C-alpha positions, 0 to 999 in steps of 0.5 A: 906705037901708031895708036899713041896720040900726043895731046897738045890741044883739048880733046873730049872725054868721048874721044878718051872713051873710044880709046879706052874701048879699043885698048883696055875697055874702061881705062886709057894710059896716059903720060903727062909732061908737067913742064910742057903741059902736054900728054900722050895717050892711047898706048899699050904701055906707059913706057911706049907713051914715055918714049913718044914724048922723049922723041918729041923733046920732053925730058924724062924727069918731067914725065909721069904715068897715070891711068884715066877712067873716063866713065868715073866721077871727077874725083875718081877718074885719075889713077896715079899708078905706073912703073915709069913713076918709080924714081928714087932719084926724084924721091919717088920710090913707088909706082904711085906719084907721091908728091902732092905738088906733082899730082896737082900739076898733073890734074891741072894739065889733064883739066886743061886738055880734056873737055 
């Protein structure tokens, strides 16, 4: 899990593009902590990033997985799709983030952390 970066301060889209090239080519997996306003990026699996955040005092109920496509336009670059998002106990029964409120929080955090 050494490739995972905890993002607590701004990083550039250029850095994300470099992470994408190293791992998947065009995308970076990310897990967002919607309570703490931080994220983990660069892992092979969302579950790896989730585990890293849990080790760093995040609560699982606040963690949501997304894919970031740094070369896409602003309206297309966030994909709300991850196995870790399947949470019947939080009324999210699919890989997609269904709550518009949670989606907006995720977008705001990403906007605050990525230049």
